[in-house]
C-alpha positions as CSV (number, residue, x, y, z in Angstrom):
1,M,-52.7,-145.5,145.5
2,S,-49.7,-147.4,144.2
3,E,-51.9,-150.4,143.1
4,V,-54.1,-147.9,141.7
5,H,-51.6,-146.8,139.3
6,A,-50.1,-149.9,138.5
7,A,-53.2,-151.8,137.3
8,R,-53.6,-148.1,134.9
9,R,-50.1,-149.1,133.1
10,S,-50.8,-152.2,133.2
11,R,-53.8,-151.4,131.3
12,L,-52.0,-149.3,129.1
13,R,-49.7,-152.1,128.1
14,A,-52.4,-153.8,127.3
15,R,-53.9,-151.5,125.0
16,R,-50.1,-151.8,122.7
17,A,-50.1,-155.4,122.8
18,P,-51.1,-155.7,119.5
19,A,-47.4,-153.6,118.6
20,G,-44.9,-156.7,120.3
21,A,-41.8,-155.4,122.2
22,E,-43.3,-152.2,122.7
23,A,-42.3,-149.8,125.1
24,A,-44.1,-146.7,125.8
25,L,-42.8,-143.1,126.9
26,V,-44.7,-140.5,128.5
27,S,-44.2,-137.3,129.2
28,R,-47.0,-135.5,129.8
29,S,-46.9,-133.9,132.7
30,A,-50.6,-135.2,133.8
31,N,-50.6,-138.1,131.9
32,V,-47.6,-139.1,134.4
33,R,-48.9,-138.5,137.9
34,Y,-52.2,-140.3,136.4
35,L,-50.0,-143.3,135.9
36,A,-47.6,-142.9,138.3
37,G,-48.8,-140.5,141.1
38,P,-47.0,-137.3,141.9
39,A,-43.7,-136.6,140.0
40,P,-41.6,-133.6,139.8
41,A,-41.5,-131.3,137.2
42,G,-40.3,-132.5,133.7
43,A,-40.4,-136.1,134.7
44,V,-41.3,-138.8,132.1
45,L,-42.5,-142.4,132.5
46,L,-41.2,-145.0,130.9
47,V,-43.3,-147.9,130.1
48,G,-41.8,-150.9,129.8
49,H,-43.0,-153.3,127.1
50,S,-41.9,-156.3,130.0
51,G,-43.5,-155.0,132.6
52,A,-40.5,-152.8,134.0
53,D,-41.7,-149.3,134.2
54,V,-39.2,-146.5,135.7
55,L,-40.0,-142.5,136.4
56,F,-36.9,-140.5,135.0
57,A,-36.7,-136.9,136.6
58,H,-34.7,-134.4,138.0
59,W,-35.6,-134.7,142.0
60,N,-34.9,-131.0,143.4
61,P,-34.0,-132.2,147.2
62,A,-35.5,-129.4,149.1
63,G,-38.9,-130.2,147.2
64,D,-38.6,-133.6,147.4
65,P,-36.6,-134.8,150.4
66,A,-37.6,-138.5,149.9
67,G,-35.5,-138.0,146.4
68,P,-36.2,-141.2,143.9
69,R,-37.2,-144.6,144.8
70,P,-36.1,-148.2,144.4
71,A,-38.8,-150.2,142.3
72,G,-41.6,-151.7,144.9
73,D,-44.9,-153.5,144.4
74,D,-45.9,-151.4,142.3
75,G,-43.0,-152.6,139.7
76,L,-42.1,-148.6,139.0
77,R,-39.0,-147.7,140.2
78,S,-37.3,-144.0,139.5
79,V,-33.9,-142.5,138.8
80,A,-33.0,-139.4,139.2
81,L,-30.8,-137.3,136.3
82,G,-28.1,-135.2,136.7
83,T,-29.3,-131.4,135.6
84,D,-27.9,-131.6,132.1
85,A,-29.6,-135.0,131.0
86,D,-32.8,-134.8,129.5
87,P,-35.5,-137.4,130.3
88,A,-36.6,-138.5,127.5
89,V,-33.8,-139.3,126.1
90,T,-32.6,-141.3,128.8
91,A,-36.2,-143.9,129.2
92,A,-35.4,-142.9,125.8
93,A,-31.8,-144.9,126.0
94,Q,-33.5,-147.1,128.7
95,A,-36.1,-149.0,126.6
96,A,-33.6,-149.9,123.8
97,R,-31.3,-151.9,126.4
98,D,-34.5,-152.9,127.8
99,G,-34.8,-154.9,124.5
100,A,-37.8,-152.7,122.7
101,A,-38.2,-153.2,119.5
102,A,-40.4,-150.2,118.8
103,L,-41.5,-146.8,121.0
104,S,-44.6,-144.8,121.4
105,V,-44.1,-141.1,122.1
106,E,-46.7,-138.9,122.8
107,E,-45.8,-137.3,119.2
108,H,-48.8,-134.3,120.0
109,H,-46.3,-133.3,123.6
110,L,-42.7,-133.2,122.2
111,T,-41.7,-130.6,120.5
112,V,-40.2,-131.3,117.1
113,A,-36.6,-130.6,118.7
114,R,-37.0,-133.0,121.4
115,H,-38.5,-135.8,119.1
116,R,-35.3,-135.6,117.0
117,A,-33.5,-135.4,119.5
118,V,-35.6,-139.3,120.9
119,A,-35.1,-140.2,117.5
120,A,-30.9,-139.6,117.6
121,A,-30.6,-141.9,120.7
122,V,-31.7,-144.7,119.8
123,P,-31.6,-145.0,115.8
124,D,-32.5,-149.0,116.0
125,L,-36.1,-148.6,118.1
126,V,-39.1,-147.7,115.5
127,L,-40.7,-144.7,117.2
128,N,-44.9,-144.8,117.0
129,D,-47.4,-141.9,118.1
130,L,-48.8,-143.3,121.2
131,D,-51.7,-141.2,120.0
132,R,-53.1,-139.8,123.2
133,A,-53.6,-143.4,124.3
134,V,-52.8,-142.0,128.4
135,E,-55.9,-139.1,127.3
136,R,-58.7,-142.1,126.2
137,Q,-57.7,-143.8,129.2
138,R,-58.1,-140.9,130.9
139,L,-61.4,-140.3,130.7
140,V,-63.6,-141.9,132.1
141,K,-62.8,-141.4,135.7
142,D,-63.4,-144.4,138.9
143,E,-64.7,-143.4,141.6
144,D,-61.5,-142.1,144.2
145,E,-60.9,-140.0,141.0
146,I,-64.5,-138.6,141.2
147,A,-64.1,-138.3,145.1
148,A,-61.1,-135.7,144.9
149,L,-63.5,-133.9,142.4
150,R,-66.0,-134.1,145.4
151,S,-64.0,-132.4,147.4
152,A,-62.9,-129.6,145.2
153,A,-66.1,-128.8,144.5
154,E,-67.2,-128.3,148.4
155,I,-64.2,-126.7,148.5
156,T,-64.9,-124.6,146.1
157,D,-68.2,-123.3,146.4
158,R,-67.4,-122.9,150.5
159,A,-64.8,-120.5,149.1
160,L,-67.4,-118.7,147.1
161,G,-70.4,-118.8,150.0
162,E,-68.1,-117.1,152.5
163,L,-67.1,-114.4,150.3
164,L,-70.1,-113.3,149.0
165,E,-71.2,-113.0,152.4
166,S,-68.5,-110.1,152.5
167,I,-68.8,-106.4,151.1
168,L,-68.2,-106.2,148.4
169,V,-68.8,-102.8,147.2
170,G,-66.0,-101.0,146.4
171,R,-63.8,-103.8,146.2
172,T,-60.8,-104.4,142.9
173,E,-61.6,-107.3,140.8
174,R,-57.9,-108.1,142.0
175,H,-58.5,-107.7,145.0
176,L,-61.8,-110.5,145.0
177,A,-60.0,-112.9,143.4
178,L,-56.6,-113.5,145.3
179,E,-59.6,-113.6,148.1
180,L,-61.1,-116.3,146.5
181,E,-57.5,-117.7,146.1
182,R,-56.4,-117.3,149.6
183,R,-59.6,-119.5,150.8
184,L,-59.2,-122.3,148.6
185,V,-56.5,-122.9,150.0
186,D,-57.5,-122.0,153.6
187,H,-60.0,-125.0,153.0
188,G,-57.1,-127.7,152.3
189,A,-57.3,-127.1,148.5
190,D,-53.8,-127.5,146.6
191,G,-54.7,-124.3,145.1
192,P,-56.5,-122.6,142.4
193,A,-57.2,-125.3,139.8
194,F,-56.9,-122.2,137.0
195,P,-56.4,-118.6,137.4
196,T,-59.9,-116.9,139.0
197,S,-61.7,-114.4,136.8
198,V,-63.4,-111.9,139.0
199,A,-64.9,-109.3,135.7
200,T,-67.5,-106.5,137.0
201,G,-69.4,-104.1,135.1
202,S,-69.0,-104.2,131.6
203,H,-65.8,-106.1,132.1
204,S,-68.5,-109.1,132.7
205,G,-69.3,-108.8,129.3
206,L,-66.1,-109.2,128.0
207,A,-64.4,-113.0,127.7
208,G,-62.0,-115.0,129.3
209,H,-61.4,-111.2,131.1
210,R,-58.4,-111.6,133.9
211,P,-59.0,-109.5,137.1
212,T,-58.1,-105.5,137.1
213,D,-58.1,-103.1,139.8
214,R,-61.7,-101.9,138.8
215,R,-63.7,-100.9,141.7
216,V,-67.1,-102.8,142.2
217,E,-69.8,-100.9,142.2
218,E,-73.8,-100.4,142.9
219,G,-75.3,-102.0,140.0
220,D,-72.6,-104.3,138.8
221,F,-73.0,-107.5,137.0
222,L,-70.0,-109.9,139.2
223,T,-69.4,-112.4,137.1
224,V,-67.3,-114.9,138.8
225,C,-65.4,-118.8,137.8
226,L,-62.4,-120.6,139.7
227,G,-62.2,-123.8,141.0
228,A,-59.6,-125.8,143.6
229,R,-57.3,-128.1,142.7
230,F,-57.5,-131.2,145.8
231,R,-55.1,-134.1,144.9
232,G,-54.2,-132.7,141.5
233,Y,-58.3,-132.7,140.5
234,R,-59.6,-130.2,139.7
235,C,-63.2,-129.0,139.2
236,Q,-64.4,-125.6,138.4
237,I,-68.1,-122.8,139.1
238,G,-68.8,-119.7,137.1
239,R,-71.8,-117.9,139.0
240,T,-72.9,-114.2,138.1
241,F,-74.7,-111.8,140.7
242,V,-75.9,-108.4,140.8
243,I,-74.6,-105.5,143.0
244,G,-76.3,-103.9,145.7
245,T,-79.6,-103.0,143.9
246,S,-82.6,-105.2,142.5
247,P,-81.3,-106.8,139.1
248,A,-82.1,-104.1,136.4
249,D,-84.7,-105.7,133.6
250,W,-82.0,-106.3,131.0
251,Q,-80.0,-108.1,133.7
252,I,-82.8,-110.5,134.8
253,E,-84.0,-111.5,131.0
254,L,-80.4,-112.0,129.6
255,Y,-79.3,-114.2,132.8
256,E,-82.8,-115.8,132.6
257,V,-81.4,-117.1,128.9
258,V,-78.3,-118.2,130.5
259,F,-79.7,-120.2,133.3
260,A,-82.3,-121.7,130.8
261,A,-79.4,-123.0,128.2
262,Q,-77.2,-123.7,130.9
263,R,-80.3,-126.0,132.5
264,A,-81.4,-127.7,128.6
265,A,-77.1,-128.6,128.4
266,R,-77.1,-130.4,132.0
267,E,-80.4,-132.1,131.1
268,A,-79.1,-133.1,127.8
269,L,-75.9,-135.3,130.0
270,A,-76.2,-139.2,130.1
271,P,-74.4,-141.9,128.8
272,G,-74.5,-142.2,125.5
273,A,-75.7,-139.1,124.7
274,E,-73.0,-137.2,121.6
275,Y,-70.8,-134.5,122.7
276,R,-72.3,-132.1,120.3
277,S,-76.0,-132.9,121.0
278,V,-75.0,-131.3,124.8
279,D,-73.9,-128.5,122.8
280,R,-76.5,-128.1,120.6
281,A,-79.1,-127.8,123.6
282,A,-77.5,-125.0,125.1
283,R,-77.3,-123.0,121.6
284,D,-80.5,-123.9,120.3
285,V,-81.6,-121.9,123.9
286,L,-79.9,-118.7,122.7
287,D,-80.6,-118.9,119.5
288,A,-84.2,-118.5,120.0
289,A,-83.5,-115.7,122.6
290,G,-81.0,-114.1,119.3
291,H,-77.9,-114.6,121.8
292,G,-76.6,-118.1,119.1
293,K,-73.3,-115.7,118.1
294,S,-72.6,-115.1,122.1
295,L,-71.6,-118.4,123.1
296,G,-68.4,-119.2,123.0
297,P,-66.9,-122.2,120.8
298,V,-67.8,-124.6,123.3
299,T,-70.5,-125.3,126.0
300,G,-68.3,-127.7,127.7
301,H,-65.1,-129.1,128.1
302,G,-64.1,-132.4,130.4
303,V,-62.3,-131.7,133.7
304,G,-59.9,-134.5,136.4
305,L,-56.0,-133.9,136.4
306,E,-56.2,-130.1,133.8
307,I,-58.7,-128.1,133.0
308,G,-60.2,-128.3,130.0
309,E,-59.1,-132.3,129.0
310,D,-61.7,-134.0,126.6
311,P,-64.4,-134.8,125.6
312,Q,-65.3,-131.2,124.6
313,L,-68.7,-130.1,124.1
314,A,-68.5,-128.6,120.9
315,P,-71.0,-128.2,117.5
316,T,-67.8,-130.7,115.7
317,A,-66.8,-132.4,118.2
318,M,-67.5,-136.8,117.8
319,G,-68.3,-139.0,120.6
320,R,-70.7,-140.3,122.8
321,L,-70.5,-139.5,126.3
322,G,-69.8,-142.8,128.7
323,P,-71.3,-142.8,132.8
324,C,-68.4,-141.5,135.0
325,V,-67.6,-139.0,132.8
326,P,-66.8,-135.4,134.7
327,V,-67.2,-132.4,132.7
328,T,-68.3,-128.3,132.5
329,V,-71.8,-127.2,131.9
330,E,-70.9,-123.4,130.9
331,P,-72.9,-121.2,128.3
332,G,-72.6,-117.4,129.2
333,V,-73.3,-114.2,126.8
334,H,-70.8,-111.5,126.5
335,L,-72.4,-107.9,125.5
336,P,-69.4,-105.7,125.2
337,G,-69.2,-102.1,127.1
338,R,-72.5,-103.5,128.4
339,G,-72.1,-106.5,130.6
340,G,-72.8,-110.7,130.7
341,V,-74.1,-113.8,132.3
342,R,-71.8,-116.8,132.9
343,I,-73.4,-120.1,134.7
344,D,-70.5,-122.9,135.0
345,D,-71.2,-126.0,136.8
346,T,-69.4,-129.3,137.7
347,L,-71.3,-132.2,136.4
348,V,-70.3,-136.5,136.7
349,V,-72.7,-138.1,134.0
350,R,-74.4,-140.6,135.2
351,S,-77.1,-143.4,134.1
352,P,-81.3,-142.5,134.5
353,A,-80.9,-145.0,137.0
354,D,-78.2,-143.5,138.7
355,G,-79.8,-140.8,139.5
356,G,-78.5,-138.8,136.0
357,P,-75.9,-136.2,136.4
358,E,-74.2,-135.6,139.7
359,L,-73.5,-131.6,140.4
360,L,-70.7,-131.4,141.8
361,T,-71.1,-127.3,142.8
362,I,-73.9,-126.5,144.1
363,T,-73.4,-123.1,145.0
364,T,-77.0,-121.6,144.3
365,K,-77.5,-120.5,140.5
366,E,-80.0,-117.8,141.4
367,L,-79.5,-114.4,140.8
368,L,-78.9,-112.8,143.8
369,A,-78.4,-109.3,144.6
370,L,-75.5,-108.8,147.0
């Protein structure tokens, strides 16, 4: 992977070449990992204008016994800092010593106070905005990244499938969420991709619900949203089931509407499709059924080293999908006080010649009575 990371840093450097002798200071943790591999919390990466790249971090010997590494074949060396040193300020000072005339920083990530500290440390350097350049580079995934996402999805499907085979009535939302997260780790995940959501009964009518001690009851809607983190990459799946008995008519009707909206959005995924057109495909179905106002601000989003990264599939989002871009498609309808349905999948955009969108999360979307 070191060669892959070196190539990514070279591409970033090439994109900044018109700025001349400009170094880049990368502070957002997901961006640091993308360009340098796993690193201690709070690490920053200096991408030097001349090809000298340095990782600055506070190393915890217990967490990383190997400690800082000298420069290898990939040209990246690491430097351990004292507890009082700010990695961003230290990296900026290194850029000045290396002869950079300007330094690009992630203004969308640095706090105002930290930006001022960097500027004060290198008054002779021009500070520019890196302007989400790394996030744009991360948008399209290579096959190794997609393979990691595929593995994360397989782990997630397996954990969810096992839970559905167990007795659910009488167990609490919190217990089920913890059980799912334990199963993710048991099957090889680094951990959950995000806090697992389990909602039962009327709680399924609340968007963004967090598990409570409410117990599963006969006739409940059970909505679950979870995902595994594998080698840093994160997927997402959401499913809705009915507990114990045959679904009621209103539950079947609501489920079929959400399923139709989700299918419409999935079918709209193609290279060249506008982000907002994918959102519109789902929103139009829900609007026609009278549930348009129940859909959240986005129909889906990108996934990778983060959940909720670009692109955003939203009504006003600008841009078009490219091949090898992984996204979620996750329309939902939440009826407060009654119940709700969500169906989330993680897919990779592929051209029709390559078989169309690649579905990574394959747990059945049939409305099962458990």
